[in-house]
VOPAGU-2260 file (C-alpha; in pm, 1 decimal, decimal comma):
REM VOPAGU-2260
SITE   aa  ch    i         X         Y         Z
SITE  MET   A    0    1245,7    1157,4   -1797,5
SITE  GLY   A    1    1316,3     977,6   -1482,1
SITE  SER   A    2    1094,9     864,5   -1228,8
SITE  LEU   A    3    1099,7     690,1    -854,1
SITE  SER   A    4     912,8     403,4    -694,5
SITE  ALA   A    5     753,8     423,2    -365,0
SITE  LYS   A    6    1060,0     220,7    -232,4
SITE  ALA   A    7    1275,0     481,2    -363,1
SITE  LYS   A    8    1076,5     780,8    -205,8
SITE  SER   A    9    1044,6     604,4     130,0
SITE  GLN   A   10    1416,4     568,9     169,6
SITE  ILE   A   11    1475,8     928,0      21,5
SITE  TYR   A   12    1268,0    1078,3     261,9
SITE  SER   A   13    1398,9     885,7     537,2
SITE  ASN   A   14    1743,9    1002,8     483,0
SITE  LEU   A   15    1591,1    1340,5     491,7
SITE  GLU   A   16    1420,5    1306,3     801,6
SITE  LYS   A   17    1763,1    1197,6     954,2
SITE  TYR   A   18    1943,0    1467,1     856,3
SITE  ALA   A   19    1647,0    1741,9     970,5
SITE  ARG   A   20    1635,1    1539,8    1303,9
SITE  SER   A   21    2016,6    1616,5    1338,5
SITE  GLY   A   22    1976,2    1987,7    1291,5
SITE  MET   A   23    2164,8    1968,8     968,0
SITE  GLY   A   24    2098,5    2223,0     682,2
SITE  MET   A   25    1896,3    2108,6     419,9
SITE  GLU   A   26    2209,7    2255,0     174,6
SITE  LYS   A   27    2480,7    2049,0     332,6
SITE  ALA   A   28    2230,4    1716,1     362,4
SITE  CYS   A   29    2169,9    1742,0      10,8
SITE  GLU   A   30    2519,9    1796,5    -106,6
SITE  SER   A   31    2631,4    1515,4     119,6
SITE  LEU   A   32    2343,7    1291,5     -44,1
SITE  LEU   A   33    2482,1    1405,4    -371,1
SITE  GLY   A   34    2828,8    1277,8    -298,7
SITE  GLN   A   35    2701,4     942,4    -257,2
SITE  ARG   A   36    2805,9     691,6    -540,7
SITE  GLY   A   37    2523,2     522,4    -736,5
SITE  VAL   A   38    2245,1     786,1    -658,7
SITE  PRO   A   39    1991,9     747,2    -947,1
SITE  GLY   A   40    1926,6    1041,1   -1174,8
SITE  ALA   A   41    1602,0    1112,9   -1063,3
SITE  GLU   A   42    1674,7    1109,0    -684,2
SITE  ARG   A   43    1965,2    1335,4    -782,5
SITE  ARG   A   44    1684,3    1564,0    -933,9
SITE  ILE   A   45    1526,8    1606,4    -601,7
SITE  TYR   A   46    1810,8    1703,8    -412,3
SITE  LYS   A   47    1953,8    1928,5    -695,0
SITE  GLY   A   48    1567,0    2081,5    -716,2
SITE  ILE   A   49    1608,0    2167,5    -328,2
SITE  LEU   A   50    1936,5    2349,2    -358,4
SITE  LYS   A   51    1826,2    2544,9    -624,0
SITE  GLY   A   52    1527,3    2623,5    -459,5
SITE  LEU   A   53    1709,1    2740,6    -158,2
SITE  GLY   A   54    1949,7    2924,8    -349,6
SITE  GLU   A   55    1658,0    3107,7    -517,6
SITE  GLY   A   56    1521,2    3191,7    -144,6
SITE  ARG   A   57    1251,2    2959,4    -129,7
SITE  GLY   A   58    1135,4    2726,7     134,6
SITE  ILE   A   59    1214,0    2349,8     134,4
SITE  GLY   A   60     846,3    2226,5      57,3
SITE  GLU   A   61     815,3    2464,9    -237,5
SITE  SER   A   62    1219,2    2354,8    -338,9
SITE  LEU   A   63    1082,1    2042,3    -389,7
SITE  GLY   A   64     894,3    2153,6    -694,5
SITE  CYS   A   65    1186,5    2205,8    -879,3
SITE  ALA   A   66    1272,5    1834,6    -935,8
SITE  GLY   A   67     953,3    1858,2   -1156,2
SITE  ASN   A   68     728,8    1574,0   -1209,5
SITE  VAL   A   69     948,6    1327,0    -979,5
SITE  VAL   A   70     766,5    1505,0    -661,4
SITE  SER   A   71     395,7    1538,5    -615,5
SITE  SER   A   72     221,1    1882,1    -511,0
SITE  LEU   A   73     114,8    1636,0    -233,6
SITE  GLU   A   74     488,7    1587,4     -97,6
SITE  GLU   A   75     522,2    1961,5    -144,6
SITE  GLU   A   76     217,2    2066,6      41,7
SITE  VAL   A   77     319,9    1805,6     332,7
SITE  VAL   A   78     670,7    1934,7     385,7
SITE  THR   A   79     554,6    2316,0     335,5
SITE  ALA   A   80     334,1    2277,0     618,3
SITE  ALA   A   81     605,7    2079,3     821,7
SITE  GLU   A   82     843,2    2347,1     765,2
SITE  SER   A   83     604,1    2603,9     823,3
SITE  GLY   A   84     546,4    2469,1    1194,4
SITE  GLY   A   85     925,9    2402,6    1262,1
SITE  MET   A   86     878,4    2051,8    1257,6
SITE  LEU   A   87    1025,1    1936,3     924,0
SITE  GLU   A   88    1148,0    1585,5    1051,6
SITE  LYS   A   89     801,1    1480,7    1075,8
SITE  GLY   A   90     689,0    1580,8     729,2
SITE  PHE   A   91     986,0    1401,3     611,7
SITE  GLY   A   92     915,7    1110,2     842,1
SITE  HIS   A   93     551,5    1096,0     738,3
SITE  LEU   A   94     646,5    1092,5     379,8
SITE  ALA   A   95     863,4     788,9     437,6
SITE  VAL   A   96     628,3     584,7     617,3
SITE  TYR   A   97     358,2     654,4     348,6
SITE  PHE   A   98     595,9     531,1      89,7
SITE  ARG   A   99     680,8     247,1     271,1
SITE  ARG   A  100     369,9     126,1     297,9
SITE  ILE   A  101     258,7     180,6     -63,2
SITE  SER   A  102     556,3       0,4    -148,3
SITE  LYS   A  103     501,6    -295,1      87,5
SITE  THR   A  104      92,2    -318,2     -44,5
SITE  ARG   A  105     216,9    -339,0    -427,9
SITE  ARG   A  106     477,0    -609,5    -334,9
SITE  GLN   A  107     191,6    -801,0    -185,0
SITE  VAL   A  108     -39,9    -728,9    -453,1
SITE  VAL   A  109     192,8    -830,5    -732,1
SITE  LYS   A  110     285,4   -1135,3    -553,2
SITE  GLY   A  111    -112,6   -1195,6    -494,0
SITE  LEU   A  112    -166,3   -1149,7    -891,0
SITE  THR   A  113     136,3   -1409,1   -1015,5
SITE  TYR   A  114    -115,6   -1727,5   -1020,4
SITE  PRO   A  115    -427,1   -1540,6   -1155,6
SITE  LEU   A  116    -229,6   -1390,1   -1411,8
SITE  VAL   A  117     -76,1   -1711,9   -1528,1
SITE  LEU   A  118    -418,4   -1881,4   -1502,6
SITE  LEU   A  119    -554,6   -1637,9   -1759,5
SITE  HIS   A  120    -263,6   -1628,8   -2017,5
SITE  LEU   A  121    -282,3   -2011,6   -1998,7
SITE  ALA   A  122    -641,9   -1998,2   -2040,8
SITE  VAL   A  123    -738,8   -1758,7   -2308,5
SITE  PRO   A  124    -506,9   -1940,6   -2577,2
SITE  VAL   A  125    -632,7   -2282,2   -2490,6
SITE  THR   A  126    -961,7   -2232,3   -2517,9
SITE  THR   A  127    -967,2   -2023,8   -2778,9
SITE  LEU   A  128    -779,4   -2287,3   -2980,8
SITE  ALA   A  129   -1046,5   -2531,6   -2888,0
SITE  ALA   A  130   -1344,9   -2343,7   -2959,3
SITE  THR   A  131   -1167,0   -2206,5   -3306,2
SITE  VAL   A  132   -1079,9   -2555,0   -3411,8
SITE  SER   A  133   -1430,2   -2670,8   -3328,7
SITE  ASN   A  134   -1574,2   -2393,8   -3549,1
SITE  ASN   A  135   -1339,9   -2443,0   -3857,4
SITE  PHE   A  136   -1358,3   -2860,0   -3855,7
SITE  ALA   A  137   -1575,9   -2969,4   -4142,6
SITE  LEU   A  138   -1552,0   -3342,7   -4280,5
SITE  ASP   A  139   -1610,6   -3202,7   -4635,4
SITE  GLY   A  140   -1317,0   -3001,5   -4635,6
SITE  THR   A  141   -1471,8   -2652,1   -4629,4
SITE  GLY   A  142   -1351,0   -2565,2   -4280,2
SITE  GLY   A  143   -1100,6   -2268,8   -4246,2
SITE  ALA   A  144    -736,4   -2386,3   -4336,5
SITE  THR   A  145    -545,5   -2212,5   -4075,8
SITE  PRO   A  146    -728,6   -2281,2   -3745,4
SITE  PHE   A  147    -412,3   -2223,1   -3558,8
SITE  ARG   A  148    -363,7   -1880,4   -3680,5
SITE  ASP   A  149    -678,5   -1780,8   -3642,2
SITE  SER   A  150    -666,6   -1882,5   -3288,6
SITE  LEU   A  151    -357,7   -1705,8   -3235,3
SITE  ILE   A  152    -516,6   -1392,2   -3346,7
SITE  ALA   A  153    -840,3   -1440,3   -3152,4
SITE  SER   A  154    -642,6   -1503,0   -2828,6
SITE  GLY   A  155    -411,6   -1191,6   -2886,8
SITE  LYS   A  156    -751,8    -974,4   -2972,8
SITE  ALA   A  157    -873,3   -1096,8   -2617,1
SITE  MET   A  158    -547,3   -1020,9   -2446,1
SITE  LEU   A  159    -540,0    -685,4   -2609,7
SITE  ILE   A  160    -851,9    -615,9   -2480,7
SITE  ILE   A  161    -784,1    -739,5   -2103,4
SITE  TYR   A  162    -514,7    -505,5   -2097,9
SITE  ALA   A  163    -690,2    -220,2   -2237,3
SITE  ILE   A  164    -906,1    -256,5   -1933,3
SITE  ILE   A  165    -660,5    -247,7   -1674,6
SITE  VAL   A  166    -493,0      37,0   -1821,9
SITE  VAL   A  167    -806,6     228,2   -1854,0
SITE  VAL   A  168    -885,2     140,4   -1496,7
SITE  LEU   A  169    -565,6     212,6   -1362,1
SITE  ALA   A  170    -516,8     528,8   -1547,8
SITE  GLY   A  171    -876,1     632,9   -1471,7
SITE  GLY   A  172    -817,7     569,5   -1119,3
SITE  ALA   A  173    -521,0     759,1   -1084,4
SITE  ILE   A  174    -655,6    1047,6   -1242,1
SITE  LEU   A  175    -954,7    1046,8    -991,3
SITE  HIS   A  176    -726,4    1026,3    -711,5
SITE  ARG   A  177    -509,9    1300,2    -821,0
SITE  LEU   A  178    -857,1    1534,4    -869,5
SITE  SER   A  179   -1012,8    1431,4    -559,0
SITE  ARG   A  180    -777,8    1621,0    -382,1
SITE  HIS   A  181    -957,0    1939,7    -456,6
SITE  SER   A  182   -1282,6    1790,9    -556,1
SITE  GLY   A  183   -1508,4    1701,0    -249,3
SITE  PHE   A  184   -1729,9    1535,3    -445,2
SITE  ILE   A  185   -1499,4    1294,3    -653,3
SITE  ASP   A  186   -1326,0    1223,6    -305,6
SITE  VAL   A  187   -1655,2    1133,3    -120,3
SITE  ILE   A  188   -1756,9     874,7    -438,4
SITE  LEU   A  189   -1353,1     711,8    -388,8
SITE  ASN   A  190   -1412,4     676,1     -46,3
SITE  ARG   A  191   -1719,7     476,5     -72,5
SITE  VAL   A  192   -1551,3     232,4    -264,8
SITE  PRO   A  193   -1506,7    -124,1     -79,1
SITE  ILE   A  194   -1165,2    -202,3      58,0
SITE  LEU   A  195   -1001,4     148,2    -112,7
SITE  GLY   A  196   -1233,7     383,8      91,4
SITE  PRO   A  197   -1092,0     312,3     469,2
SITE  VAL   A  198    -766,6     335,2     323,1
SITE  ARG   A  199    -826,1     648,5     194,7
SITE  LYS   A  200   -1005,8     817,8     449,5
SITE  TYR   A  201    -745,2     651,1     702,5
SITE  ILE   A  202    -440,6     832,6     514,2
SITE  ALA   A  203    -603,6    1175,5     510,8
SITE  MET   A  204    -723,6    1173,9     852,1
SITE  GLU   A  205    -382,4    1062,0     954,4
SITE  ARG   A  206    -199,2    1348,9     784,7
SITE  PHE   A  207    -468,5    1618,7     880,9
SITE  THR   A  208    -419,6    1503,7    1259,1
SITE  GLN   A  209     -34,6    1522,4    1215,1
SITE  VAL   A  210      10,6    1847,1    1040,5
SITE  PHE   A  211    -244,4    1997,9    1281,0
SITE  GLU   A  212     -53,8    1881,3    1552,1
SITE  ILE   A  213     264,9    2045,3    1432,8
SITE  PHE   A  214      67,3    2370,6    1360,2
SITE  LEU   A  215     -75,7    2369,8    1740,5
SITE  HIS   A  216     315,5    2309,6    1852,7
SITE  ALA   A  217     406,1    2598,9    1645,0
SITE  GLY   A  218     183,8    2872,6    1750,3
SITE  ARG   A  219       1,4    2913,2    1448,7
SITE  LYS   A  220    -324,6    3064,9    1432,1
SITE  MET   A  221    -576,8    2820,9    1488,9
SITE  SER   A  222    -782,3    2897,1    1174,9
SITE  ASP   A  223    -484,5    2891,8     955,3
SITE  SER   A  224    -351,0    2542,5    1148,7
SITE  ILE   A  225    -699,2    2402,7    1077,2
SITE  HIS   A  226    -690,6    2487,7     703,6
SITE  GLY   A  227    -319,2    2404,0     655,2
SITE  ALA   A  228    -411,1    2069,3     795,4
SITE  GLY   A  229    -686,9    2020,8     550,1
SITE  LYS   A  230    -484,7    2113,7     256,4
SITE  ALA   A  231    -183,3    1864,5     338,7
SITE  SER   A  232    -422,6    1581,3     395,3
SITE  GLY   A  233    -499,2    1531,8      57,5
SITE  SER   A  234    -850,6    1502,4      78,4
SITE  GLY   A  235   -1102,2    1712,7    -117,9
SITE  ILE   A  236   -1338,8    1682,7     137,8
SITE  LEU   A  237   -1130,5    1768,8     426,3
SITE  ARG   A  238   -1011,5    2065,2     236,5
SITE  SER   A  239   -1320,6    2219,3     170,9
SITE  ALA   A  240   -1419,2    2124,9     536,2
SITE  THR   A  241   -1149,0    2315,9     684,1
SITE  LYS   A  242   -1182,3    2590,0     439,4
SITE  LYS   A  243   -1521,4    2640,7     589,3
SITE  GLY   A  244   -1426,8    2545,1     942,6
SITE  ALA   A  245   -1158,1    2826,7     933,6
SITE  GLY   A  246   -1408,9    3105,7     842,0
SITE  ILE   A  247   -1590,0    3008,0    1156,5
SITE  ILE   A  248   -1313,6    3033,2    1331,0
SITE  GLU   A  249   -1207,0    3374,9    1212,3
SITE  LYS   A  250   -1549,7    3509,2    1319,2
SITE  GLY   A  251   -1530,7    3395,0    1660,6
SITE  GLY   A  252   -1610,8    3037,1    1649,5
SITE  ASN   A  253   -1414,1    2739,6    1833,3
SITE  VAL   A  254   -1237,1    2448,1    1678,6
SITE  THR   A  255   -1542,8    2201,8    1790,6
SITE  GLU   A  256   -1774,8    2394,7    1565,9
SITE  ALA   A  257   -1565,3    2425,2    1277,0
SITE  LEU   A  258   -1601,1    2031,1    1280,4
SITE  GLN   A  259   -1926,4    1998,8    1366,8
SITE  ALA   A  260   -2008,6    2215,2    1030,6
SITE  SER   A  261   -1869,3    1964,5     841,6
SITE  ARG   A  262   -2011,2    1634,9     983,2
SITE  ARG   A  263   -1994,9    1418,3     697,9
SITE  ALA   A  264   -1646,8    1545,2     680,3
SITE  PHE   A  265   -1505,6    1419,3     994,4
SITE  PRO   A  266   -1579,9    1102,5    1193,8
SITE  LYS   A  267   -1808,9    1163,4    1507,2
SITE  ASP   A  268   -1573,2     994,7    1775,6
SITE  PHE   A  269   -1296,2    1225,0    1621,9
SITE  ILE   A  270   -1516,0    1557,7    1677,4
SITE  ARG   A  271   -1624,7    1421,5    1980,8
SITE  GLY   A  272   -1256,5    1367,5    2115,9
SITE  MET   A  273   -1150,0    1704,9    2001,0
SITE  ALA   A  274   -1431,3    1877,4    2172,7
SITE  ALA   A  275   -1345,7    1762,3    2510,2
SITE  ALA   A  276   -1003,5    1823,5    2420,2
SITE  GLU   A  277   -1065,4    2165,8    2335,6
SITE  GLU   A  278   -1251,3    2214,7    2665,3
SITE  SER   A  279   -1015,8    2067,9    2901,6
SITE  GLY   A  280    -696,1    2250,5    2710,7
SITE  GLN   A  281    -540,1    1921,8    2568,3
SITE  MET   A  282    -604,8    1952,1    2196,9
SITE  ASP   A  283    -246,7    1886,4    2130,1
SITE  ARG   A  284    -225,0    1539,5    2325,4
SITE  GLU   A  285    -552,7    1455,8    2179,8
SITE  LEU   A  286    -410,8    1518,6    1828,6
SITE  ALA   A  287    -112,8    1302,0    1871,7
SITE  GLU   A  288    -356,0    1034,5    2035,1
SITE  TRP   A  289    -567,4    1054,9    1698,5
SITE  GLY   A  290    -268,3    1065,3    1495,7
SITE  ARG   A  291    -140,8     721,7    1636,7
SITE  PHE   A  292    -478,7     580,7    1602,8
SITE  TYR   A  293    -507,9     661,8    1227,6
SITE  SER   A  294    -159,5     560,7    1169,8
SITE  ASP   A  295    -224,1     186,1    1300,2
SITE  ALA   A  296    -585,3     182,1    1115,9
SITE  THR   A  297    -412,9     295,7     766,7
SITE  GLY   A  298    -154,7      -1,7     814,1
SITE  GLU   A  299    -432,9    -244,6     870,8
SITE  ALA   A  300    -642,8     -91,7     600,6
SITE  MET   A  301    -340,1    -132,9     354,0
SITE  GLU   A  302    -310,2    -480,7     454,8
SITE  SER   A  303    -633,9    -550,7     404,4
SITE  LEU   A  304    -603,6    -387,3      60,1
SITE  ALA   A  305    -299,4    -599,0     -34,7
SITE  GLU   A  306    -510,6    -907,1      59,0
SITE  TRP   A  307    -822,2    -840,4    -120,0
SITE  THR   A  308    -704,0    -691,3    -424,9
SITE  PRO   A  309    -566,9   -1031,1    -546,7
SITE  LYS   A  310    -859,5   -1207,1    -453,7
SITE  LEU   A  311   -1099,1   -1018,8    -606,2
SITE  PHE   A  312    -884,6   -1015,2    -941,2
SITE  TYR   A  313    -878,7   -1387,7    -924,4
SITE  TRP   A  314   -1252,9   -1440,5    -897,7
SITE  GLY   A  315   -1299,6   -1194,9   -1193,5
SITE  ILE   A  316   -1038,2   -1386,0   -1402,2
SITE  LEU   A  317   -1235,2   -1751,2   -1256,0
SITE  LEU   A  318   -1554,1   -1560,0   -1405,5
SITE  PHE   A  319   -1388,8   -1490,9   -1755,4
SITE  VAL   A  320   -1208,0   -1849,1   -1764,8
SITE  ALA   A  321   -1553,9   -2000,7   -1701,8
SITE  TYR   A  322   -1716,8   -1782,6   -1980,3
SITE  LEU   A  323   -1426,8   -1914,3   -2233,0
SITE  ILE   A  324   -1477,6   -2288,8   -2113,0
SITE  ILE   A  325   -1871,9   -2223,9   -2175,1
SITE  LYS   A  326   -1800,4   -2099,8   -2482,9
SITE  ALA   A  327   -1535,2   -2377,8   -2610,2
SITE  ALA   A  328   -1765,5   -2638,8   -2486,9
SITE  LEU   A  329   -2050,1   -2499,9   -2684,0
SITE  ALA   A  330   -1851,1   -2507,8   -3001,4
SITE  TYR   A  331   -1756,1   -2852,9   -2932,7
SITE  ARG   A  332   -2109,5   -2926,4   -2915,0
SITE  ASP   A  333   -2178,0   -2784,7   -3205,9
SITE  LEU   A  334   -1886,5   -2982,6   -3379,7
SITE  ILE   A  335   -2043,1   -3304,4   -3238,9
SITE  GLU   A  336   -2372,2   -3213,1   -3381,1
SITE  ARG   A  337   -2246,6   -3153,9   -3747,4
SITE  LEU   A  338   -2067,4   -3479,0   -3754,9
SITE  LEU   A  339   -2364,4   -3675,5   -3624,7
SITE  GLU   A  340   -2546,4   -3474,2   -3874,0
SITE  PHE   A  341   -2308,9   -3552,8   -4162,5
SITE  SER   A  342   -2390,9   -3802,8   -4452,7
SITE  PHE   A  343   -2152,6   -3969,8   -4648,9
């Protein structure tokens, strides 16, 4: 089943944003995009899914789900929120920027990992061979007859263990990330992870403020606006906080009270700014400013993530290589001691 890279998704949503901004209907836009030459199969599934959903009377956001697992539920929620707020182009634009940042960050991380990975693949075989030869060597001929084969097997096992650990960490992280969209507890834990946590919080707040602004311009009920923005944020803690806040607003409370009811979910400066904006009737402008602030903060945080991830991996590799060198040195020391003790 086909899949799409972050770069490809960024291009898709950028194209859809252009059509939405021009006022052209989505049906005509998807037909035009399908008519282009060289469109990958997974990308075609998105356009066909939208056409299928629209033909069945669904909304554009819901129609994205017809593309199967090529499109995540988060993408559906963002587009649905933007569509219901009458600013579809803004939803597509947000996703285009979001995936563009992810693509750039991944490229930088992969580039930074090149040297430590090369070091790892050189150090493991060399040190393993040295240790195996030293352990198997014996002047009386009783040592192992195939030190090179043994070292190759040992190196393969070591690399498989390393690959398995990397796969488990990446798969576990992906699963926790999906669960955090609905679980405030998991979301809080992931937000406390150094370097990664700030990226997650800034992205969630950027999406929250932008969708909230869309709903305000569309004249949606305040309780629906705040809760809809929380659901589209992709953050479990914001989803829970805005659900609670929507209940407060429905009972006669205001937005400031709704935000203050979950102080740990929202930054203090954001709550204070929104309180002043609500009192002065400038909430839409305040949300637009916070949206720009969190957009810039997200970009800076992702650059920091791209810079530090290879460094941390590199230091981890250095520690592992140091362990292998020490292991090989101890084996060589044992060999020297056996040679000194050997009697002809």
